[in-house]
FIVEX-929383 format. One record per atom (N, C-alpha, C): residue in three letters; atom name; y, z, x. Coordinates in pm, whole numbers. Layout:
N
NODE | resn | name | Y | Z | X
NODE | Ala | CA | Y | Z | X;
...
This chain:
74
NODE | resn | name | Y | Z | X
NODE | Met | N | 7570 | 8544 | 10351;
NODE | Met | CA | 7427 | 8554 | 10338;
NODE | Met | C | 7367 | 8542 | 10478;
NODE | Thr | N | 7280 | 8636 | 10511;
NODE | Thr | CA | 7216 | 8631 | 10643;
NODE | Thr | C | 7109 | 8522 | 10644;
NODE | Ile | N | 7065 | 8489 | 10762;
NODE | Ile | CA | 6959 | 8389 | 10776;
NODE | Ile | C | 6832 | 8435 | 10705;
NODE | Asn | N | 6797 | 8562 | 10722;
NODE | Asn | CA | 6676 | 8614 | 10658;
NODE | Asn | C | 6689 | 8611 | 10506;
NODE | Glu | N | 6804 | 8645 | 10453;
NODE | Glu | CA | 6825 | 8638 | 10308;
NODE | Glu | C | 6815 | 8494 | 10260;
NODE | Phe | N | 6873 | 8403 | 10337;
NODE | Phe | CA | 6865 | 8262 | 10300;
NODE | Phe | C | 6720 | 8217 | 10292;
NODE | Tyr | N | 6644 | 8243 | 10398;
NODE | Tyr | CA | 6504 | 8200 | 10401;
NODE | Tyr | C | 6424 | 8263 | 10287;
NODE | Ser | N | 6448 | 8389 | 10259;
NODE | Ser | CA | 6378 | 8457 | 10150;
NODE | Ser | C | 6410 | 8390 | 10016;
NODE | Asn | N | 6537 | 8366 | 9991;
NODE | Asn | CA | 6577 | 8302 | 9866;
NODE | Asn | C | 6524 | 8159 | 9855;
NODE | Phe | N | 6531 | 8086 | 9965;
NODE | Phe | CA | 6485 | 7946 | 9962;
NODE | Phe | C | 6334 | 7940 | 9943;
NODE | Asp | N | 6262 | 8029 | 10007;
NODE | Asp | CA | 6116 | 8033 | 9990;
NODE | Asp | C | 6077 | 8059 | 9845;
NODE | Lys | N | 6151 | 8148 | 9778;
NODE | Lys | CA | 6123 | 8178 | 9638;
NODE | Lys | C | 6143 | 8055 | 9549;
NODE | Leu | N | 6233 | 7967 | 9588;
NODE | Leu | CA | 6264 | 7848 | 9509;
NODE | Leu | C | 6186 | 7724 | 9551;
NODE | Ser | N | 6108 | 7736 | 9653;
NODE | Ser | CA | 6042 | 7619 | 9711;
NODE | Ser | C | 5967 | 7536 | 9607;
NODE | Lys | N | 5884 | 7599 | 9527;
NODE | Lys | CA | 5805 | 7527 | 9426;
NODE | Lys | C | 5895 | 7461 | 9323;
NODE | Ile | N | 5997 | 7531 | 9278;
NODE | Ile | CA | 6091 | 7476 | 9180;
NODE | Ile | C | 6161 | 7353 | 9237;
NODE | Leu | N | 6205 | 7362 | 9362;
NODE | Leu | CA | 6275 | 7249 | 9425;
NODE | Leu | C | 6181 | 7131 | 9449;
NODE | Gln | N | 6058 | 7159 | 9489;
NODE | Gln | CA | 5962 | 7051 | 9509;
NODE | Gln | C | 5931 | 6980 | 9378;
NODE | Asp | N | 5916 | 7058 | 9271;
NODE | Asp | CA | 5891 | 6998 | 9139;
NODE | Asp | C | 6011 | 6916 | 9093;
NODE | Leu | N | 6130 | 6966 | 9116;
NODE | Leu | CA | 6250 | 6892 | 9079;
NODE | Leu | C | 6259 | 6762 | 9158;
NODE | Ala | N | 6230 | 6767 | 9286;
NODE | Ala | CA | 6233 | 6646 | 9369;
NODE | Ala | C | 6135 | 6542 | 9318;
NODE | Cys | N | 6015 | 6585 | 9281;
NODE | Cys | CA | 5915 | 6493 | 9225;
NODE | Cys | C | 5963 | 6434 | 9093;
NODE | Ser | N | 6023 | 6517 | 9012;
NODE | Ser | CA | 6074 | 6472 | 8883;
NODE | Ser | C | 6186 | 6369 | 8899;
NODE | Leu | N | 6272 | 6390 | 8995;
NODE | Leu | CA | 6383 | 6298 | 9016;
NODE | Leu | C | 6338 | 6166 | 9077;
NODE | Thr | N | 6252 | 6172 | 9178;
NODE | Thr | CA | 6217 | 6052 | 9254;
NODE | Thr | C | 6099 | 5975 | 9198;
NODE | Lys | N | 6008 | 6044 | 9132;
NODE | Lys | CA | 5884 | 5983 | 9080;
NODE | Lys | C | 5796 | 5926 | 9191;
NODE | Asn | N | 5815 | 5980 | 9314;
NODE | Asn | CA | 5743 | 5930 | 9430;
NODE | Asn | C | 5727 | 6045 | 9529;
NODE | Met | N | 5603 | 6075 | 9569;
NODE | Met | CA | 5579 | 6192 | 9655;
NODE | Met | C | 5649 | 6183 | 9790;
NODE | Glu | N | 5647 | 6066 | 9852;
NODE | Glu | CA | 5711 | 6052 | 9983;
NODE | Glu | C | 5862 | 6072 | 9973;
NODE | Asp | N | 5922 | 6010 | 9873;
NODE | Asp | CA | 6067 | 6027 | 9851;
NODE | Asp | C | 6099 | 6172 | 9813;
NODE | Ala | N | 6011 | 6234 | 9738;
NODE | Ala | CA | 6031 | 6373 | 9698;
NODE | Ala | C | 6030 | 6465 | 9820;
NODE | Arg | N | 5937 | 6441 | 9913;
NODE | Arg | CA | 5934 | 6521 | 10036;
NODE | Arg | C | 6062 | 6504 | 10116;
NODE | Asp | N | 6108 | 6381 | 10127;
NODE | Asp | CA | 6233 | 6355 | 10199;
NODE | Asp | C | 6351 | 6424 | 10133;
NODE | Leu | N | 6357 | 6417 | 10001;
NODE | Leu | CA | 6465 | 6480 | 9926;
NODE | Leu | C | 6462 | 6631 | 9943;
NODE | Tyr | N | 6343 | 6690 | 9937;
NODE | Tyr | CA | 6328 | 6834 | 9956;
NODE | Tyr | C | 6374 | 6875 | 10096;
NODE | Gln | N | 6332 | 6800 | 10197;
NODE | Gln | CA | 6369 | 6832 | 10335;
NODE | Gln | C | 6520 | 6820 | 10357;
NODE | Glu | N | 6579 | 6717 | 10303;
NODE | Glu | CA | 6724 | 6699 | 10316;
NODE | Glu | C | 6799 | 6812 | 10245;
NODE | Thr | N | 6747 | 6853 | 10131;
NODE | Thr | CA | 6807 | 6965 | 10058;
NODE | Thr | C | 6799 | 7093 | 10139;
NODE | Ala | N | 6683 | 7119 | 10197;
NODE | Ala | CA | 6665 | 7239 | 10279;
NODE | Ala | C | 6761 | 7237 | 10398;
NODE | Tyr | N | 6774 | 7123 | 10462;
NODE | Tyr | CA | 6863 | 7111 | 10577;
NODE | Tyr | C | 7009 | 7138 | 10538;
NODE | Arg | N | 7054 | 7072 | 10431;
NODE | Arg | CA | 7194 | 7089 | 10390;
NODE | Arg | C | 7222 | 7229 | 10338;
NODE | Ala | N | 7126 | 7286 | 10268;
NODE | Ala | CA | 7144 | 7423 | 10219;
NODE | Ala | C | 7156 | 7519 | 10336;
NODE | Phe | N | 7069 | 7504 | 10436;
NODE | Phe | CA | 7076 | 7592 | 10553;
NODE | Phe | C | 7208 | 7572 | 10627;
NODE | Lys | N | 7245 | 7449 | 10645;
NODE | Lys | CA | 7369 | 7416 | 10717;
NODE | Lys | C | 7491 | 7477 | 10648;
NODE | Asn | N | 7488 | 7485 | 10516;
NODE | Asn | CA | 7602 | 7535 | 10438;
NODE | Asn | C | 7574 | 7669 | 10372;
NODE | Arg | N | 7484 | 7747 | 10429;
NODE | Arg | CA | 7442 | 7872 | 10367;
NODE | Arg | C | 7556 | 7971 | 10344;
NODE | Gln | N | 7665 | 7958 | 10419;
NODE | Gln | CA | 7779 | 8046 | 10400;
NODE | Gln | C | 7844 | 8024 | 10263;
NODE | Asp | N | 7817 | 7910 | 10201;
NODE | Asp | CA | 7872 | 7878 | 10069;
NODE | Asp | C | 7780 | 7919 | 9954;
NODE | Ala | N | 7664 | 7974 | 9986;
NODE | Ala | CA | 7562 | 8001 | 9884;
NODE | Ala | C | 7602 | 8109 | 9785;
NODE | Gly | N | 7686 | 8197 | 9823;
NODE | Gly | CA | 7724 | 8304 | 9731;
NODE | Gly | C | 7616 | 8409 | 9722;
NODE | Asn | N | 7593 | 8460 | 9602;
NODE | Asn | CA | 7495 | 8568 | 9585;
NODE | Asn | C | 7359 | 8514 | 9541;
NODE | Asp | N | 7262 | 8603 | 9537;
NODE | Asp | CA | 7126 | 8566 | 9500;
NODE | Asp | C | 7119 | 8507 | 9359;
NODE | Lys | N | 7202 | 8557 | 9270;
NODE | Lys | CA | 7199 | 8515 | 9131;
NODE | Lys | C | 7228 | 8366 | 9115;
NODE | Asn | N | 7318 | 8313 | 9195;
NODE | Asn | CA | 7358 | 8173 | 9184;
NODE | Asn | C | 7286 | 8081 | 9282;
NODE | Phe | N | 7196 | 8135 | 9361;
NODE | Phe | CA | 7132 | 8057 | 9467;
NODE | Phe | C | 7052 | 7939 | 9411;
NODE | Gln | N | 6980 | 7960 | 9303;
NODE | Gln | CA | 6900 | 7850 | 9246;
NODE | Gln | C | 6991 | 7738 | 9197;
NODE | Thr | N | 7096 | 7772 | 9126;
NODE | Thr | CA | 7190 | 7670 | 9077;
NODE | Thr | C | 7252 | 7595 | 9193;
NODE | Trp | N | 7294 | 7669 | 9293;
NODE | Trp | CA | 7357 | 7610 | 9412;
NODE | Trp | C | 7260 | 7513 | 9481;
NODE | Ser | N | 7137 | 7556 | 9499;
NODE | Ser | CA | 7036 | 7473 | 9568;
NODE | Ser | C | 7000 | 7348 | 9488;
NODE | Thr | N | 6981 | 7364 | 9358;
NODE | Thr | CA | 6947 | 7247 | 9277;
NODE | Thr | C | 7064 | 7150 | 9268;
NODE | Asn | N | 7184 | 7201 | 9269;
NODE | Asn | CA | 7301 | 7112 | 9270;
NODE | Asn | C | 7307 | 7030 | 9399;
NODE | Ile | N | 7271 | 7090 | 9509;
NODE | Ile | CA | 7265 | 7016 | 9636;
NODE | Ile | C | 7165 | 6902 | 9624;
NODE | Met | N | 7046 | 6933 | 9571;
NODE | Met | CA | 6942 | 6831 | 9557;
NODE | Met | C | 6987 | 6718 | 9465;
NODE | Lys | N | 7043 | 6753 | 9352;
NODE | Lys | CA | 7088 | 6651 | 9257;
NODE | Lys | C | 7199 | 6565 | 9316;
NODE | Ser | N | 7284 | 6624 | 9395;
NODE | Ser | CA | 7392 | 6550 | 9459;
NODE | Ser | C | 7337 | 6450 | 9562;
NODE | Ile | N | 7242 | 6495 | 9642;
NODE | Ile | CA | 7179 | 6407 | 9741;
NODE | Ile | C | 7110 | 6291 | 9669;
NODE | Phe | N | 7034 | 6323 | 9565;
NODE | Phe | CA | 6963 | 6219 | 9489;
NODE | Phe | C | 7061 | 6119 | 9430;
NODE | Ser | N | 7165 | 6168 | 9369;
NODE | Ser | CA | 7266 | 6081 | 9308;
NODE | Ser | C | 7332 | 5990 | 9411;
NODE | Asn | N | 7367 | 6046 | 9525;
NODE | Asn | CA | 7429 | 5967 | 9631;
NODE | Asn | C | 7336 | 5859 | 9683;
NODE | Arg | N | 7209 | 5893 | 9700;
NODE | Arg | CA | 7111 | 5793 | 9747;
NODE | Arg | C | 7094 | 5683 | 9644;
NODE | Lys | N | 7088 | 5721 | 9518;
NODE | Lys | CA | 7066 | 5625 | 9410;
NODE | Lys | C | 7184 | 5530 | 9399;
NODE | Ser | N | 7304 | 5578 | 9417;
NODE | Ser | CA | 7423 | 5493 | 9404;
NODE | Ser | C | 7438 | 5395 | 9521;
NODE | Arg | N | 7376 | 5425 | 9634;
NODE | Arg | CA | 7382 | 5335 | 9750;
NODE | Arg | C | 7289 | 5216 | 9737;
NODE | Arg | N | 7190 | 5228 | 9650;
NODE | Arg | CA | 7090 | 5119 | 9638;
NODE | Arg | C | 7141 | 5005 | 9558;
């Protein structure tokens, strides 16, 4: 996946990911942090994203994994 394709796909999912982050954290500040960390990790690992069809699942799985890891550390 090219950088431009990644950004296009991620932009399309932005609202969905922000809503998911709010739903998981129940806190706007934590939700913003979770969204940003998800964006960073997704970009860093964009070569693993596969095709456009699976991009949403792949991205939300990253977010859920980050949230789960943070929650288990507390």
